[in-house]
PDB file with SEQRES, HELIX, SHEET and CRYST1 records, atoms N, CA, C and O in Angstrom:
SEQRES   1 A   72  MET PRO GLU MET ASN GLY LYS ASP VAL ALA ILE GLU MET          
SEQRES   2 A   72  ARG ARG LEU ARG PRO GLN ALA PRO ILE ILE THR LEU SER          
SEQRES   3 A   72  GLY ALA VAL GLU VAL PRO LYS GLN VAL LEU GLN CYS VAL          
SEQRES   4 A   72  ASP ALA PHE ILE ALA LYS ASP HIS TRP ALA SER GLN LEU          
SEQRES   5 A   72  LEU PRO ALA ILE ALA GLN PHE SER SER GLU GLY PRO VAL          
SEQRES   6 A   72  SER LEU SER ASP GLU VAL GLY                                  
HELIX    1 AA1 GLY A    6  LEU A   16  1                                  11    
HELIX    2 AA2 LYS A   33  LEU A   36  1                                   4    
HELIX    3 AA3 LYS A   45  HIS A   47  5                                   3    
HELIX    4 AA4 TRP A   48  SER A   61  1                                  14    
SHEET    1 AA1 2 ILE A  23  SER A  26  0                                        
SHEET    2 AA1 2 ALA A  41  ALA A  44  1                                        
CRYST1    1.000    1.000    1.000  90.00  90.00  90.00 P 1           1          
ATOM      1  N   MET A   1       0.850 -18.392 -11.101  1.00  0.00           N  
ATOM      2  CA  MET A   1       0.624 -18.300 -12.485  1.00  0.00           C  
ATOM      3  C   MET A   1       1.742 -19.035 -13.204  1.00  0.00           C  
ATOM      4  O   MET A   1       2.705 -18.376 -13.594  1.00  0.00           O  
ATOM      5  N   PRO A   2       1.700 -20.265 -13.400  1.00  0.00           N  
ATOM      6  CA  PRO A   2       2.804 -21.052 -13.906  1.00  0.00           C  
ATOM      7  C   PRO A   2       3.157 -20.720 -15.387  1.00  0.00           C  
ATOM      8  O   PRO A   2       4.297 -20.880 -15.823  1.00  0.00           O  
ATOM      9  N   GLU A   3       2.155 -20.264 -16.116  1.00  0.00           N  
ATOM     10  CA  GLU A   3       2.395 -19.940 -17.505  1.00  0.00           C  
ATOM     11  C   GLU A   3       2.623 -18.491 -17.921  1.00  0.00           C  
ATOM     12  O   GLU A   3       3.044 -18.224 -19.047  1.00  0.00           O  
ATOM     13  N   MET A   4       2.342 -17.541 -16.999  1.00  0.00           N  
ATOM     14  CA  MET A   4       2.389 -16.107 -17.214  1.00  0.00           C  
ATOM     15  C   MET A   4       2.889 -15.504 -15.999  1.00  0.00           C  
ATOM     16  O   MET A   4       2.566 -15.958 -14.901  1.00  0.00           O  
ATOM     17  N   ASN A   5       3.725 -14.422 -16.140  1.00  0.00           N  
ATOM     18  CA  ASN A   5       4.181 -13.487 -14.933  1.00  0.00           C  
ATOM     19  C   ASN A   5       3.306 -12.244 -15.081  1.00  0.00           C  
ATOM     20  O   ASN A   5       2.522 -12.085 -16.017  1.00  0.00           O  
ATOM     21  N   GLY A   6       3.498 -11.373 -14.085  1.00  0.00           N  
ATOM     22  CA  GLY A   6       2.719 -10.154 -14.111  1.00  0.00           C  
ATOM     23  C   GLY A   6       2.765  -9.287 -15.306  1.00  0.00           C  
ATOM     24  O   GLY A   6       1.749  -8.717 -15.705  1.00  0.00           O  
ATOM     25  N   LYS A   7       3.958  -9.163 -15.913  1.00  0.00           N  
ATOM     26  CA  LYS A   7       4.092  -8.355 -17.187  1.00  0.00           C  
ATOM     27  C   LYS A   7       3.299  -9.055 -18.284  1.00  0.00           C  
ATOM     28  O   LYS A   7       2.563  -8.394 -19.017  1.00  0.00           O  
ATOM     29  N   ASP A   8       3.428 -10.355 -18.416  1.00  0.00           N  
ATOM     30  CA  ASP A   8       2.574 -11.074 -19.423  1.00  0.00           C  
ATOM     31  C   ASP A   8       1.118 -10.780 -19.252  1.00  0.00           C  
ATOM     32  O   ASP A   8       0.438 -10.490 -20.236  1.00  0.00           O  
ATOM     33  N   VAL A   9       0.579 -10.843 -17.987  1.00  0.00           N  
ATOM     34  CA  VAL A   9      -0.872 -10.625 -17.728  1.00  0.00           C  
ATOM     35  C   VAL A   9      -1.169  -9.124 -18.126  1.00  0.00           C  
ATOM     36  O   VAL A   9      -2.192  -8.890 -18.770  1.00  0.00           O  
ATOM     37  N   ALA A  10      -0.386  -8.185 -17.799  1.00  0.00           N  
ATOM     38  CA  ALA A  10      -0.632  -6.872 -18.092  1.00  0.00           C  
ATOM     39  C   ALA A  10      -0.822  -6.583 -19.586  1.00  0.00           C  
ATOM     40  O   ALA A  10      -1.737  -5.898 -20.042  1.00  0.00           O  
ATOM     41  N   ILE A  11       0.177  -7.202 -20.325  1.00  0.00           N  
ATOM     42  CA  ILE A  11       0.204  -7.178 -21.839  1.00  0.00           C  
ATOM     43  C   ILE A  11      -0.997  -7.774 -22.391  1.00  0.00           C  
ATOM     44  O   ILE A  11      -1.621  -7.178 -23.269  1.00  0.00           O  
ATOM     45  N   GLU A  12      -1.380  -8.927 -21.939  1.00  0.00           N  
ATOM     46  CA  GLU A  12      -2.654  -9.486 -22.469  1.00  0.00           C  
ATOM     47  C   GLU A  12      -3.857  -8.746 -22.103  1.00  0.00           C  
ATOM     48  O   GLU A  12      -4.760  -8.619 -22.930  1.00  0.00           O  
ATOM     49  N   MET A  13      -3.952  -8.213 -20.851  1.00  0.00           N  
ATOM     50  CA  MET A  13      -5.095  -7.402 -20.490  1.00  0.00           C  
ATOM     51  C   MET A  13      -5.158  -6.125 -21.404  1.00  0.00           C  
ATOM     52  O   MET A  13      -6.204  -5.794 -21.963  1.00  0.00           O  
ATOM     53  N   ARG A  14      -4.060  -5.473 -21.518  1.00  0.00           N  
ATOM     54  CA  ARG A  14      -4.130  -4.334 -22.491  1.00  0.00           C  
ATOM     55  C   ARG A  14      -4.497  -4.719 -23.955  1.00  0.00           C  
ATOM     56  O   ARG A  14      -5.111  -3.934 -24.678  1.00  0.00           O  
ATOM     57  N   ARG A  15      -4.146  -5.810 -24.319  1.00  0.00           N  
ATOM     58  CA  ARG A  15      -4.554  -6.246 -25.762  1.00  0.00           C  
ATOM     59  C   ARG A  15      -6.063  -6.503 -25.806  1.00  0.00           C  
ATOM     60  O   ARG A  15      -6.744  -6.131 -26.762  1.00  0.00           O  
ATOM     61  N   LEU A  16      -6.604  -7.191 -24.677  1.00  0.00           N  
ATOM     62  CA  LEU A  16      -8.007  -7.457 -24.670  1.00  0.00           C  
ATOM     63  C   LEU A  16      -8.868  -6.215 -24.342  1.00  0.00           C  
ATOM     64  O   LEU A  16      -9.966  -6.081 -24.882  1.00  0.00           O  
ATOM     65  N   ARG A  17      -8.445  -5.411 -23.570  1.00  0.00           N  
ATOM     66  CA  ARG A  17      -9.147  -4.083 -23.074  1.00  0.00           C  
ATOM     67  C   ARG A  17      -8.282  -2.983 -23.058  1.00  0.00           C  
ATOM     68  O   ARG A  17      -7.802  -2.634 -21.979  1.00  0.00           O  
ATOM     69  N   PRO A  18      -7.980  -2.321 -24.199  1.00  0.00           N  
ATOM     70  CA  PRO A  18      -6.950  -1.312 -24.321  1.00  0.00           C  
ATOM     71  C   PRO A  18      -7.346  -0.143 -23.414  1.00  0.00           C  
ATOM     72  O   PRO A  18      -6.452   0.501 -22.863  1.00  0.00           O  
ATOM     73  N   GLN A  19      -8.657   0.174 -23.224  1.00  0.00           N  
ATOM     74  CA  GLN A  19      -8.964   1.320 -22.311  1.00  0.00           C  
ATOM     75  C   GLN A  19      -9.113   0.995 -20.765  1.00  0.00           C  
ATOM     76  O   GLN A  19      -9.287   1.890 -19.938  1.00  0.00           O  
ATOM     77  N   ALA A  20      -9.036  -0.292 -20.446  1.00  0.00           N  
ATOM     78  CA  ALA A  20      -9.202  -0.612 -18.966  1.00  0.00           C  
ATOM     79  C   ALA A  20      -7.921  -0.263 -18.243  1.00  0.00           C  
ATOM     80  O   ALA A  20      -6.827  -0.556 -18.727  1.00  0.00           O  
ATOM     81  N   PRO A  21      -8.058   0.383 -17.046  1.00  0.00           N  
ATOM     82  CA  PRO A  21      -6.857   0.849 -16.344  1.00  0.00           C  
ATOM     83  C   PRO A  21      -6.299  -0.440 -15.638  1.00  0.00           C  
ATOM     84  O   PRO A  21      -7.076  -1.263 -15.154  1.00  0.00           O  
ATOM     85  N   ILE A  22      -4.991  -0.591 -15.592  1.00  0.00           N  
ATOM     86  CA  ILE A  22      -4.385  -1.724 -15.092  1.00  0.00           C  
ATOM     87  C   ILE A  22      -3.541  -1.120 -13.898  1.00  0.00           C  
ATOM     88  O   ILE A  22      -2.803  -0.148 -14.060  1.00  0.00           O  
ATOM     89  N   ILE A  23      -3.716  -1.816 -12.594  1.00  0.00           N  
ATOM     90  CA  ILE A  23      -3.009  -1.356 -11.502  1.00  0.00           C  
ATOM     91  C   ILE A  23      -2.217  -2.658 -11.028  1.00  0.00           C  
ATOM     92  O   ILE A  23      -2.824  -3.703 -10.791  1.00  0.00           O  
ATOM     93  N   THR A  24      -0.851  -2.545 -10.902  1.00  0.00           N  
ATOM     94  CA  THR A  24      -0.153  -3.652 -10.585  1.00  0.00           C  
ATOM     95  C   THR A  24       0.342  -3.517  -9.035  1.00  0.00           C  
ATOM     96  O   THR A  24       0.855  -2.495  -8.580  1.00  0.00           O  
ATOM     97  N   LEU A  25       0.131  -4.588  -8.379  1.00  0.00           N  
ATOM     98  CA  LEU A  25       0.656  -4.666  -7.022  1.00  0.00           C  
ATOM     99  C   LEU A  25       1.865  -5.714  -7.027  1.00  0.00           C  
ATOM    100  O   LEU A  25       1.834  -6.776  -7.649  1.00  0.00           O  
ATOM    101  N   SER A  26       2.939  -5.264  -6.241  1.00  0.00           N  
ATOM    102  CA  SER A  26       4.078  -6.275  -6.294  1.00  0.00           C  
ATOM    103  C   SER A  26       4.857  -6.086  -5.084  1.00  0.00           C  
ATOM    104  O   SER A  26       5.025  -4.991  -4.548  1.00  0.00           O  
ATOM    105  N   GLY A  27       5.355  -7.253  -4.649  1.00  0.00           N  
ATOM    106  CA  GLY A  27       6.202  -7.147  -3.423  1.00  0.00           C  
ATOM    107  C   GLY A  27       7.720  -7.073  -3.762  1.00  0.00           C  
ATOM    108  O   GLY A  27       8.598  -7.179  -2.906  1.00  0.00           O  
ATOM    109  N   ALA A  28       7.935  -6.892  -5.010  1.00  0.00           N  
ATOM    110  CA  ALA A  28       9.288  -6.772  -5.556  1.00  0.00           C  
ATOM    111  C   ALA A  28       9.873  -5.328  -5.142  1.00  0.00           C  
ATOM    112  O   ALA A  28       9.183  -4.309  -5.189  1.00  0.00           O  
ATOM    113  N   VAL A  29      11.271  -5.352  -4.716  1.00  0.00           N  
ATOM    114  CA  VAL A  29      11.749  -4.021  -4.436  1.00  0.00           C  
ATOM    115  C   VAL A  29      11.890  -3.162  -5.622  1.00  0.00           C  
ATOM    116  O   VAL A  29      11.566  -1.975  -5.589  1.00  0.00           O  
ATOM    117  N   GLU A  30      12.402  -3.779  -6.742  1.00  0.00           N  
ATOM    118  CA  GLU A  30      12.634  -3.076  -7.870  1.00  0.00           C  
ATOM    119  C   GLU A  30      11.865  -3.797  -9.020  1.00  0.00           C  
ATOM    120  O   GLU A  30      11.959  -5.005  -9.234  1.00  0.00           O  
ATOM    121  N   VAL A  31      11.123  -2.961  -9.712  1.00  0.00           N  
ATOM    122  CA  VAL A  31      10.314  -3.508 -10.842  1.00  0.00           C  
ATOM    123  C   VAL A  31      10.885  -3.016 -12.160  1.00  0.00           C  
ATOM    124  O   VAL A  31      11.165  -1.827 -12.311  1.00  0.00           O  
ATOM    125  N   PRO A  32      11.063  -3.933 -13.127  1.00  0.00           N  
ATOM    126  CA  PRO A  32      11.547  -3.601 -14.331  1.00  0.00           C  
ATOM    127  C   PRO A  32      10.862  -2.401 -15.088  1.00  0.00           C  
ATOM    128  O   PRO A  32       9.648  -2.231 -14.974  1.00  0.00           O  
ATOM    129  N   LYS A  33      11.603  -1.608 -15.824  1.00  0.00           N  
ATOM    130  CA  LYS A  33      11.005  -0.455 -16.521  1.00  0.00           C  
ATOM    131  C   LYS A  33       9.835  -1.052 -17.491  1.00  0.00           C  
ATOM    132  O   LYS A  33       8.763  -0.466 -17.645  1.00  0.00           O  
ATOM    133  N   GLN A  34      10.136  -2.182 -18.072  1.00  0.00           N  
ATOM    134  CA  GLN A  34       9.106  -2.749 -19.036  1.00  0.00           C  
ATOM    135  C   GLN A  34       7.774  -2.971 -18.479  1.00  0.00           C  
ATOM    136  O   GLN A  34       6.780  -2.732 -19.164  1.00  0.00           O  
ATOM    137  N   VAL A  35       7.678  -3.451 -17.174  1.00  0.00           N  
ATOM    138  CA  VAL A  35       6.527  -3.696 -16.546  1.00  0.00           C  
ATOM    139  C   VAL A  35       5.868  -2.367 -16.287  1.00  0.00           C  
ATOM    140  O   VAL A  35       4.664  -2.222 -16.500  1.00  0.00           O  
ATOM    141  N   LEU A  36       6.601  -1.428 -15.848  1.00  0.00           N  
ATOM    142  CA  LEU A  36       5.939  -0.074 -15.493  1.00  0.00           C  
ATOM    143  C   LEU A  36       5.239   0.552 -16.701  1.00  0.00           C  
ATOM    144  O   LEU A  36       4.220   1.234 -16.587  1.00  0.00           O  
ATOM    145  N   GLN A  37       5.842   0.282 -17.867  1.00  0.00           N  
ATOM    146  CA  GLN A  37       5.443   0.819 -19.135  1.00  0.00           C  
ATOM    147  C   GLN A  37       4.142   0.087 -19.629  1.00  0.00           C  
ATOM    148  O   GLN A  37       3.487   0.548 -20.564  1.00  0.00           O  
ATOM    149  N   CYS A  38       3.791  -1.062 -18.978  1.00  0.00           N  
ATOM    150  CA  CYS A  38       2.534  -1.787 -19.418  1.00  0.00           C  
ATOM    151  C   CYS A  38       1.347  -1.500 -18.615  1.00  0.00           C  
ATOM    152  O   CYS A  38       0.230  -1.893 -18.953  1.00  0.00           O  
ATOM    153  N   VAL A  39       1.569  -0.827 -17.563  1.00  0.00           N  
ATOM    154  CA  VAL A  39       0.432  -0.601 -16.625  1.00  0.00           C  
ATOM    155  C   VAL A  39       0.216   0.929 -16.366  1.00  0.00           C  
ATOM    156  O   VAL A  39       1.060   1.743 -16.742  1.00  0.00           O  
ATOM    157  N   ASP A  40      -0.978   1.321 -15.690  1.00  0.00           N  
ATOM    158  CA  ASP A  40      -1.266   2.638 -15.526  1.00  0.00           C  
ATOM    159  C   ASP A  40      -0.777   3.162 -14.040  1.00  0.00           C  
ATOM    160  O   ASP A  40      -0.493   4.337 -13.810  1.00  0.00           O  
ATOM    161  N   ALA A  41      -0.730   2.171 -13.136  1.00  0.00           N  
ATOM    162  CA  ALA A  41      -0.374   2.520 -11.764  1.00  0.00           C  
ATOM    163  C   ALA A  41       0.403   1.330 -11.187  1.00  0.00           C  
ATOM    164  O   ALA A  41       0.054   0.194 -11.507  1.00  0.00           O  
ATOM    165  N   PHE A  42       1.444   1.524 -10.350  1.00  0.00           N  
ATOM    166  CA  PHE A  42       2.126   0.532  -9.570  1.00  0.00           C  
ATOM    167  C   PHE A  42       2.068   0.900  -8.166  1.00  0.00           C  
ATOM    168  O   PHE A  42       2.323   2.031  -7.752  1.00  0.00           O  
ATOM    169  N   ILE A  43       1.703  -0.149  -7.402  1.00  0.00           N  
ATOM    170  CA  ILE A  43       1.669  -0.010  -5.937  1.00  0.00           C  
ATOM    171  C   ILE A  43       2.474  -1.143  -5.309  1.00  0.00           C  
ATOM    172  O   ILE A  43       2.262  -2.320  -5.603  1.00  0.00           O  
ATOM    173  N   ALA A  44       3.439  -0.740  -4.403  1.00  0.00           N  
ATOM    174  CA  ALA A  44       4.244  -1.713  -3.712  1.00  0.00           C  
ATOM    175  C   ALA A  44       3.294  -2.353  -2.642  1.00  0.00           C  
ATOM    176  O   ALA A  44       2.535  -1.627  -2.000  1.00  0.00           O  
ATOM    177  N   LYS A  45       3.330  -3.682  -2.449  1.00  0.00           N  
ATOM    178  CA  LYS A  45       2.435  -4.280  -1.517  1.00  0.00           C  
ATOM    179  C   LYS A  45       2.556  -3.717  -0.100  1.00  0.00           C  
ATOM    180  O   LYS A  45       1.565  -3.688   0.629  1.00  0.00           O  
ATOM    181  N   ASP A  46       3.757  -3.266   0.309  1.00  0.00           N  
ATOM    182  CA  ASP A  46       3.825  -2.651   1.589  1.00  0.00           C  
ATOM    183  C   ASP A  46       3.140  -1.301   1.719  1.00  0.00           C  
ATOM    184  O   ASP A  46       3.037  -0.746   2.813  1.00  0.00           O  
ATOM    185  N   HIS A  47       2.685  -0.792   0.617  1.00  0.00           N  
ATOM    186  CA  HIS A  47       1.928   0.508   0.649  1.00  0.00           C  
ATOM    187  C   HIS A  47       0.489   0.427   0.084  1.00  0.00           C  
ATOM    188  O   HIS A  47      -0.188   1.438  -0.099  1.00  0.00           O  
ATOM    189  N   TRP A  48       0.054  -0.836  -0.186  1.00  0.00           N  
ATOM    190  CA  TRP A  48      -1.247  -1.058  -0.838  1.00  0.00           C  
ATOM    191  C   TRP A  48      -2.346  -0.429  -0.129  1.00  0.00           C  
ATOM    192  O   TRP A  48      -3.238   0.144  -0.756  1.00  0.00           O  
ATOM    193  N   ALA A  49      -2.340  -0.509   1.331  1.00  0.00           N  
ATOM    194  CA  ALA A  49      -3.349  -0.087   2.082  1.00  0.00           C  
ATOM    195  C   ALA A  49      -3.611   1.520   2.018  1.00  0.00           C  
ATOM    196  O   ALA A  49      -4.726   2.003   2.216  1.00  0.00           O  
ATOM    197  N   SER A  50      -2.533   2.235   1.739  1.00  0.00           N  
ATOM    198  CA  SER A  50      -2.797   3.619   1.653  1.00  0.00           C  
ATOM    199  C   SER A  50      -2.906   4.115   0.232  1.00  0.00           C  
ATOM    200  O   SER A  50      -3.510   5.155  -0.029  1.00  0.00           O  
ATOM    201  N   GLN A  51      -2.319   3.369  -0.689  1.00  0.00           N  
ATOM    202  CA  GLN A  51      -2.354   3.808  -2.137  1.00  0.00           C  
ATOM    203  C   GLN A  51      -3.343   3.112  -2.991  1.00  0.00           C  
ATOM    204  O   GLN A  51      -3.708   3.723  -3.995  1.00  0.00           O  
ATOM    205  N   LEU A  52      -3.826   1.969  -2.773  1.00  0.00           N  
ATOM    206  CA  LEU A  52      -4.839   1.302  -3.618  1.00  0.00           C  
ATOM    207  C   LEU A  52      -6.053   2.087  -3.823  1.00  0.00           C  
ATOM    208  O   LEU A  52      -6.369   2.362  -4.980  1.00  0.00           O  
ATOM    209  N   LEU A  53      -6.792   2.492  -2.820  1.00  0.00           N  
ATOM    210  CA  LEU A  53      -7.954   3.212  -2.916  1.00  0.00           C  
ATOM    211  C   LEU A  53      -7.807   4.551  -3.752  1.00  0.00           C  
ATOM    212  O   LEU A  53      -8.604   4.819  -4.651  1.00  0.00           O  
ATOM    213  N   PRO A  54      -6.854   5.296  -3.448  1.00  0.00           N  
ATOM    214  CA  PRO A  54      -6.657   6.596  -4.221  1.00  0.00           C  
ATOM    215  C   PRO A  54      -6.337   6.243  -5.723  1.00  0.00           C  
ATOM    216  O   PRO A  54      -6.785   6.972  -6.609  1.00  0.00           O  
ATOM    217  N   ALA A  55      -5.636   5.233  -6.002  1.00  0.00           N  
ATOM    218  CA  ALA A  55      -5.382   4.893  -7.406  1.00  0.00           C  
ATOM    219  C   ALA A  55      -6.684   4.510  -8.086  1.00  0.00           C  
ATOM    220  O   ALA A  55      -6.980   4.947  -9.198  1.00  0.00           O  
ATOM    221  N   ILE A  56      -7.390   3.752  -7.450  1.00  0.00           N  
ATOM    222  CA  ILE A  56      -8.714   3.325  -8.053  1.00  0.00           C  
ATOM    223  C   ILE A  56      -9.592   4.484  -8.195  1.00  0.00           C  
ATOM    224  O   ILE A  56     -10.255   4.624  -9.223  1.00  0.00           O  
ATOM    225  N   ALA A  57      -9.639   5.279  -7.287  1.00  0.00           N  
ATOM    226  CA  ALA A  57     -10.412   6.560  -7.355  1.00  0.00           C  
ATOM    227  C   ALA A  57     -10.080   7.517  -8.463  1.00  0.00           C  
ATOM    228  O   ALA A  57     -10.949   8.190  -9.019  1.00  0.00           O  
ATOM    229  N   GLN A  58      -8.757   7.567  -8.786  1.00  0.00           N  
ATOM    230  CA  GLN A  58      -8.154   8.315  -9.902  1.00  0.00           C  
ATOM    231  C   GLN A  58      -8.822   7.815 -11.260  1.00  0.00           C  
ATOM    232  O   GLN A  58      -9.316   8.619 -12.050  1.00  0.00           O  
ATOM    233  N   PHE A  59      -8.809   6.518 -11.473  1.00  0.00           N  
ATOM    234  CA  PHE A  59      -9.345   6.067 -12.609  1.00  0.00           C  
ATOM    235  C   PHE A  59     -10.825   6.142 -12.716  1.00  0.00           C  
ATOM    236  O   PHE A  59     -11.389   6.280 -13.801  1.00  0.00           O  
ATOM    237  N   SER A  60     -11.414   6.055 -11.641  1.00  0.00           N  
ATOM    238  CA  SER A  60     -12.996   6.160 -11.580  1.00  0.00           C  
ATOM    239  C   SER A  60     -13.361   7.602 -11.809  1.00  0.00           C  
ATOM    240  O   SER A  60     -14.463   7.815 -12.314  1.00  0.00           O  
ATOM    241  N   SER A  61     -12.598   8.604 -11.510  1.00  0.00           N  
ATOM    242  CA  SER A  61     -13.007  10.096 -11.795  1.00  0.00           C  
ATOM    243  C   SER A  61     -12.793  10.322 -13.251  1.00  0.00           C  
ATOM    244  O   SER A  61     -13.331  11.319 -13.730  1.00  0.00           O  
ATOM    245  N   GLU A  62     -12.068   9.526 -14.052  1.00  0.00           N  
ATOM    246  CA  GLU A  62     -11.861   9.629 -15.430  1.00  0.00           C  
ATOM    247  C   GLU A  62     -13.018   9.155 -16.291  1.00  0.00           C  
ATOM    248  O   GLU A  62     -13.031   9.223 -17.521  1.00  0.00           O  
ATOM    249  N   GLY A  63     -14.107   8.606 -15.432  1.00  0.00           N  
ATOM    250  CA  GLY A  63     -15.215   8.134 -16.155  1.00  0.00           C  
ATOM    251  C   GLY A  63     -15.115   6.531 -16.215  1.00  0.00           C  
ATOM    252  O   GLY A  63     -14.038   5.951 -16.074  1.00  0.00           O  
ATOM    253  N   PRO A  64     -16.256   5.909 -16.423  1.00  0.00           N  
ATOM    254  CA  PRO A  64     -16.332   4.467 -16.370  1.00  0.00           C  
ATOM    255  C   PRO A  64     -15.581   3.801 -17.634  1.00  0.00           C  
ATOM    256  O   PRO A  64     -15.545   4.338 -18.741  1.00  0.00           O  
ATOM    257  N   VAL A  65     -15.072   2.740 -17.368  1.00  0.00           N  
ATOM    258  CA  VAL A  65     -14.414   1.900 -18.355  1.00  0.00           C  
ATOM    259  C   VAL A  65     -15.445   1.014 -19.034  1.00  0.00           C  
ATOM    260  O   VAL A  65     -16.204   0.319 -18.358  1.00  0.00           O  
ATOM    261  N   SER A  66     -15.484   1.028 -20.342  1.00  0.00           N  
ATOM    262  CA  SER A  66     -16.498   0.299 -21.025  1.00  0.00           C  
ATOM    263  C   SER A  66     -16.131  -1.189 -21.017  1.00  0.00           C  
ATOM    264  O   SER A  66     -15.062  -1.562 -21.501  1.00  0.00           O  
ATOM    265  N   LEU A  67     -17.054  -2.087 -20.441  1.00  0.00           N  
ATOM    266  CA  LEU A  67     -16.726  -3.494 -20.525  1.00  0.00           C  
ATOM    267  C   LEU A  67     -17.618  -4.102 -21.444  1.00  0.00           C  
ATOM    268  O   LEU A  67     -17.669  -5.331 -21.483  1.00  0.00           O  
ATOM    269  N   SER A  68     -18.364  -3.375 -22.228  1.00  0.00           N  
ATOM    270  CA  SER A  68     -19.354  -4.064 -23.011  1.00  0.00           C  
ATOM    271  C   SER A  68     -18.883  -4.589 -24.329  1.00  0.00           C  
ATOM    272  O   SER A  68     -19.595  -5.364 -24.967  1.00  0.00           O  
ATOM    273  N   ASP A  69     -17.687  -4.190 -24.774  1.00  0.00           N  
ATOM    274  CA  ASP A  69     -16.989  -4.644 -25.939  1.00  0.00           C  
ATOM    275  C   ASP A  69     -16.792  -6.265 -25.834  1.00  0.00           C  
ATOM    276  O   ASP A  69     -16.290  -6.817 -24.855  1.00  0.00           O  
ATOM    277  N   GLU A  70     -17.214  -6.855 -26.863  1.00  0.00           N  
ATOM    278  CA  GLU A  70     -16.999  -8.339 -26.766  1.00  0.00           C  
ATOM    279  C   GLU A  70     -15.658  -8.619 -27.281  1.00  0.00           C  
ATOM    280  O   GLU A  70     -15.160  -7.976 -28.205  1.00  0.00           O  
ATOM    281  N   VAL A  71     -15.060  -9.620 -26.655  1.00  0.00           N  
ATOM    282  CA  VAL A  71     -13.671 -10.095 -26.829  1.00  0.00           C  
ATOM    283  C   VAL A  71     -13.882 -11.262 -27.770  1.00  0.00           C  
ATOM    284  O   VAL A  71     -14.558 -12.220 -27.392  1.00  0.00           O  
ATOM    285  N   GLY A  72     -13.323 -11.232 -29.012  1.00  0.00           N  
ATOM    286  CA  GLY A  72     -13.380 -12.149 -30.046  1.00  0.00           C  
ATOM    287  C   GLY A  72     -12.516 -13.353 -29.778  1.00  0.00           C  
ATOM    288  O   GLY A  72     -12.455 -14.264 -30.603  1.00  0.00           O  
TER     289      GLY A  72                                                      
END                                                                             
């Protein structure tokens, strides 16, 4: 992503779809606090196999996320 980093993507996603859950995967050992504040869940890439599906299930159990809102 030459023009955006993960934090920028999360901020833009939150702006476009405030109710959509955002799960970030990263290979970084330390993730800045500002990034963690932009997302609903963080998963280290070395743990993605054991943590990704439970994180998705957590958000799925909260009900469907509306994707019908048009983005202007």
